[in-house]
C-alpha positions in Angstrom: -13.1 -0.6 22.1 -11.8 2.7 20.9 -13.8 5.2 19.2 -12.6 4.1 16.3 -12.9 0.3 16.5 -16.8 1.2 17.3 -17.2 2.8 14.1 -15.3 0.1 12.2 -17.7 -2.3 13.4 -21.6 -0.1 12.5 -19.4 0.8 9.5 -18.6 -3.2 8.6 -21.8 -4.4 9.7 -23.8 -1.5 8.5 -22.3 -1.1 4.8 -20.3 -4.5 4.9 -16.7 -2.8 4.9 -15.0 1.0 5.9 -12.5 2.3 4.5 -8.9 3.8 6.9 -8.0 6.8 5.7 -4.1 7.9 6.4 -3.5 11.5 5.2 -0.6 12.0 6.9 1.2 9.6 5.4 3.4 10.2 2.4 2.4 8.9 0.4 -0.8 8.7 1.7 -3.4 6.1 1.4 -6.3 3.9 2.4 -7.6 0.6 2.8 -10.1 -1.8 3.7 -11.6 -3.1 7.2 -14.4 -5.8 6.7 -13.6 -7.1 3.4 -12.5 -10.7 5.6 -15.7 -11.2 7.2 -18.8 -10.0 4.3 -17.1 -11.4 1.2 -14.7 -13.4 2.5 -11.9 -11.8 0.4 -8.7 -9.9 1.1 -8.8 -6.2 2.7 -7.1 -3.8 -0.2 -5.2 -0.9 0.3 -4.5 2.1 -2.6 -1.5 4.5 -2.6 -1.2 7.9 -3.8 -4.3 9.3 -4.2 -6.9 11.8 -2.4 -8.8 10.2 -0.2 -12.5 10.1 -1.9 -10.7 9.5 -4.7 -9.2 6.3 -3.6 -12.6 5.6 -1.6 -14.4 6.0 -4.7 -12.2 2.8 -6.0 -12.0 1.0 -3.8 -16.3 1.4 -3.2 -16.5 -0.1 -7.1 -14.4 -2.6 -6.4 -16.7 -4.3 -3.7 -19.9 -3.6 -6.5 -17.5 -6.2 -8.1 -17.1 -8.0 -4.9 -21.0 -8.3 -4.6 -21.8 -9.6 -7.5 -19.1 -12.5 -7.3 -16.3 -10.9 -8.8 -13.1 -11.9 -6.9 -9.7 -9.5 -7.1 -7.0 -12.4 -5.4 -5.3 -13.1 -7.9 -2.7 -11.2 -9.3 -3.0 -9.2 -12.4 -4.8 -6.1 -14.3 -8.5 -5.2 -13.8 -10.5 -3.4 -17.2 -13.7 -3.8 -15.8 -13.4 -2.1 -12.6 -13.9 1.3 -13.6 -14.8 2.2 -17.3 -11.9 4.3 -18.0 -8.7 3.2 -15.7 -7.8 -0.3 -15.9 -5.9 -1.5 -12.1 -3.5 -3.8 -11.0 -3.2 -6.4 -8.0 -0.7 -7.4 -6.1 -1.3 -9.9 -2.7 0.3 -8.1 0.1 3.5 -9.8 1.5 2.7 -10.4 5.1 5.6 -8.9 6.6 3.9 -5.3 5.7 0.6 -6.1 7.4 2.1 -4.5 10.6 3.2 -1.2 9.4 -0.1 -0.2 7.0 -2.9 -2.5 7.7 -3.0 -2.3 11.7 -7.0 -1.7 12.3 -7.4 -4.7 9.9 -5.3 -6.8 11.3 -7.0 -6.1 14.6 -10.7 -6.7 13.3 -9.2 -10.0 11.3 -7.9 -11.0 15.1 -11.1 -10.1 16.8 -13.1 -12.4 14.1 -10.4 -15.1 14.3 -9.1 -14.7 10.2 -6.0 -13.9 9.6 -5.2 -11.1 7.7 -4.9 -11.7 3.5 -5.0 -8.0 1.7 -4.1 -7.2 -1.4 -2.7 -3.3 -3.1 -4.6 -1.8 -5.9 -2.2 0.2 -7.9 -3.5 2.6 -10.9 -1.3 2.4 -14.1 0.7 5.5 -15.3 -0.5 7.7 -18.3 0.6 4.6 -20.6 -1.2 2.4 -18.7 1.7 1.2 -16.7 2.0 0.0 -13.7 4.8 0.5 -10.9 5.1 -3.5 -10.6 6.3 -3.2 -15.0 9.5 -1.9 -16.6 9.1 1.5 -18.1 6.3 2.7 -15.3 7.0 7.1 -15.2 8.9 7.3 -11.8 6.1 10.0 -9.8 3.6 7.3 -10.4 6.0 4.3 -8.8 7.0 6.8 -6.1 3.5 6.7 -4.8 3.0 3.8 -4.4 5.0 1.8 -2.8 5.1 -2.4 -3.4 3.8 -3.9 -0.4 4.2 -7.0 -2.4 8.0 -7.3 -1.7 9.0 -8.3 1.7 10.5 -6.4 4.3 13.8 -7.1 4.7 15.8 -8.2 7.7 17.3 -5.1 8.7 13.4 -3.5 8.1 12.1 -5.7 10.1 14.6 -5.0 12.9 14.1 -1.3 12.5 10.4 -1.2 13.2 11.0 -4.0 15.9 13.4 -1.6 17.7 11.3 1.7 16.9 8.3 0.1 18.3 9.0 -0.8 21.7 12.2 2.2 21.7 8.7 5.0 22.6 
Protein backbone atom coordinates (compact mmCIF):
# COMPACT_ATOMS: atom_id res chain seq x y z
CA UNK A 1 0.00 0.00 0.00
CA UNK A 2 1.07 3.57 -0.60
CA UNK A 3 1.21 6.17 2.17
CA UNK A 4 -2.04 7.65 0.82
CA UNK A 5 -3.78 4.29 0.91
CA UNK A 6 -2.50 3.63 4.46
CA UNK A 7 -3.86 6.99 5.58
CA UNK A 8 -7.23 6.31 3.96
CA UNK A 9 -7.53 2.96 5.75
CA UNK A 10 -6.48 4.53 9.07
CA UNK A 11 -8.94 7.43 8.69
CA UNK A 12 -11.82 5.10 7.81
CA UNK A 13 -11.07 3.00 10.90
CA UNK A 14 -10.78 6.06 13.15
CA UNK A 15 -13.39 8.47 11.73
CA UNK A 16 -15.56 6.27 9.52
CA UNK A 17 -14.43 8.01 6.33
CA UNK A 18 -11.67 9.88 4.55
CA UNK A 19 -11.87 12.89 2.22
CA UNK A 20 -9.74 13.08 -0.93
CA UNK A 21 -9.22 16.65 -2.14
CA UNK A 22 -8.16 17.21 -5.75
CA UNK A 23 -7.15 20.86 -5.78
CA UNK A 24 -5.12 20.87 -9.00
CA UNK A 25 -8.13 20.03 -11.18
CA UNK A 26 -10.37 22.62 -12.80
CA UNK A 27 -12.80 22.73 -11.15
CA UNK A 28 -11.38 21.36 -7.89
CA UNK A 29 -13.29 18.58 -6.18
CA UNK A 30 -13.42 16.51 -3.04
CA UNK A 31 -14.79 13.02 -2.53
CA UNK A 32 -15.38 10.53 0.25
CA UNK A 33 -13.86 7.13 0.83
CA UNK A 34 -15.33 4.82 3.44
CA UNK A 35 -19.03 5.67 3.38
CA UNK A 36 -19.65 2.34 1.62
CA UNK A 37 -18.21 0.38 4.53
CA UNK A 38 -19.16 2.58 7.47
CA UNK A 39 -22.67 3.65 6.47
CA UNK A 40 -23.57 1.19 3.69
CA UNK A 41 -24.13 4.35 1.63
CA UNK A 42 -22.78 5.53 -1.72
CA UNK A 43 -19.61 7.61 -1.63
CA UNK A 44 -20.00 11.33 -2.41
CA UNK A 45 -18.23 13.87 -4.61
CA UNK A 46 -18.61 17.65 -4.68
CA UNK A 47 -17.09 20.15 -7.14
CA UNK A 48 -16.17 23.80 -7.35
CA UNK A 49 -15.57 24.68 -3.71
CA UNK A 50 -12.51 25.30 -1.58
CA UNK A 51 -11.48 22.02 0.08
CA UNK A 52 -12.40 23.10 3.64
CA UNK A 53 -15.86 24.22 2.52
CA UNK A 54 -16.46 21.01 0.56
CA UNK A 55 -15.23 18.93 3.51
CA UNK A 56 -17.60 20.80 5.82
CA UNK A 57 -20.55 19.96 3.58
CA UNK A 58 -19.63 16.27 3.42
CA UNK A 59 -19.03 16.26 7.19
CA UNK A 60 -22.57 17.66 7.69
CA UNK A 61 -23.91 14.84 5.52
CA UNK A 62 -21.90 12.33 7.60
CA UNK A 63 -23.46 13.71 10.79
CA UNK A 64 -26.87 12.96 9.27
CA UNK A 65 -25.78 9.53 8.02
CA UNK A 66 -24.90 8.73 11.63
CA UNK A 67 -28.52 9.59 12.49
CA UNK A 68 -29.82 7.22 9.81
CA UNK A 69 -30.66 9.85 7.17
CA UNK A 70 -29.79 8.71 3.65
CA UNK A 71 -28.91 10.64 0.50
CA UNK A 72 -28.90 7.94 -2.14
CA UNK A 73 -32.11 9.12 -3.84
CA UNK A 74 -31.89 11.86 -6.44
CA UNK A 75 -33.43 15.06 -5.20
CA UNK A 76 -33.04 18.21 -3.15
CA UNK A 77 -32.25 18.13 0.54
CA UNK A 78 -32.98 21.05 2.84
CA UNK A 79 -32.02 19.50 6.18
CA UNK A 80 -28.24 19.17 5.67
CA UNK A 81 -27.13 22.75 6.21
CA UNK A 82 -29.16 25.48 7.87
CA UNK A 83 -29.24 27.97 5.03
CA UNK A 84 -28.16 26.02 1.94
CA UNK A 85 -30.17 23.35 0.14
CA UNK A 86 -28.17 20.61 -1.55
CA UNK A 87 -28.94 18.55 -4.62
CA UNK A 88 -28.01 14.92 -5.16
CA UNK A 89 -27.71 12.76 -8.27
CA UNK A 90 -26.18 9.28 -8.71
CA UNK A 91 -22.77 9.30 -10.42
CA UNK A 92 -22.81 7.25 -13.62
CA UNK A 93 -20.43 4.30 -13.46
CA UNK A 94 -18.61 5.53 -16.59
CA UNK A 95 -17.41 8.55 -14.57
CA UNK A 96 -15.90 6.57 -11.66
CA UNK A 97 -12.47 6.03 -13.14
CA UNK A 98 -12.04 9.71 -13.97
CA UNK A 99 -12.87 11.09 -10.55
CA UNK A 100 -13.07 8.44 -7.83
CA UNK A 101 -9.84 6.45 -8.03
CA UNK A 102 -9.15 5.93 -4.34
CA UNK A 103 -12.80 5.13 -3.65
CA UNK A 104 -12.72 2.53 -6.43
CA UNK A 105 -9.61 0.93 -4.96
CA UNK A 106 -10.99 0.96 -1.42
CA UNK A 107 -14.27 -0.64 -2.50
CA UNK A 108 -12.37 -3.26 -4.47
CA UNK A 109 -10.32 -4.06 -1.34
CA UNK A 110 -13.44 -4.54 0.80
CA UNK A 111 -15.18 -6.58 -1.90
CA UNK A 112 -17.90 -4.06 -2.72
CA UNK A 113 -18.89 -2.36 -5.94
CA UNK A 114 -18.44 1.40 -5.93
CA UNK A 115 -21.60 3.48 -5.91
CA UNK A 116 -21.38 7.25 -5.65
CA UNK A 117 -23.54 10.33 -5.49
CA UNK A 118 -22.71 13.82 -6.61
CA UNK A 119 -23.61 16.59 -4.19
CA UNK A 120 -24.57 19.88 -5.83
CA UNK A 121 -24.79 23.36 -4.32
CA UNK A 122 -27.19 25.94 -5.75
CA UNK A 123 -26.83 29.34 -7.35
CA UNK A 124 -28.10 32.47 -5.54
CA UNK A 125 -31.66 31.65 -6.70
CA UNK A 126 -31.41 28.10 -5.29
CA UNK A 127 -31.22 26.52 -8.75
CA UNK A 128 -28.94 23.55 -9.35
CA UNK A 129 -26.92 22.62 -12.45
CA UNK A 130 -29.48 19.91 -13.23
CA UNK A 131 -32.29 22.51 -13.32
CA UNK A 132 -33.23 25.04 -16.01
CA UNK A 133 -31.90 28.58 -15.65
CA UNK A 134 -29.09 27.75 -13.24
CA UNK A 135 -26.50 30.52 -13.35
CA UNK A 136 -23.75 29.62 -15.79
CA UNK A 137 -20.84 30.15 -13.39
CA UNK A 138 -22.42 27.69 -10.93
CA UNK A 139 -23.30 25.29 -13.75
CA UNK A 140 -19.77 25.26 -15.19
CA UNK A 141 -17.98 24.57 -11.92
CA UNK A 142 -20.10 21.49 -11.21
CA UNK A 143 -19.71 18.98 -14.06
CA UNK A 144 -22.64 16.58 -14.32
CA UNK A 145 -21.34 13.13 -13.40
CA UNK A 146 -24.85 11.69 -13.58
CA UNK A 147 -24.53 11.88 -17.37
CA UNK A 148 -22.69 8.87 -18.88
CA UNK A 149 -19.51 9.45 -20.84
CA UNK A 150 -20.06 9.07 -24.57
CA UNK A 151 -18.41 6.23 -26.46
CA UNK A 152 -15.96 8.77 -27.95
CA UNK A 153 -15.03 10.07 -24.48
CA UNK A 154 -14.51 6.51 -23.24
CA UNK A 155 -12.22 5.75 -26.17
CA UNK A 156 -10.20 8.91 -25.54
CA UNK A 157 -9.90 8.04 -21.86
CA UNK A 158 -8.73 4.53 -22.65
CA UNK A 159 -6.26 5.78 -25.28
CA UNK A 160 -4.86 8.52 -23.02
CA UNK A 161 -4.36 6.07 -20.19
CA UNK A 162 -2.42 3.57 -22.29
CA UNK A 163 -0.34 6.22 -24.09
CA UNK A 164 1.32 7.38 -20.86
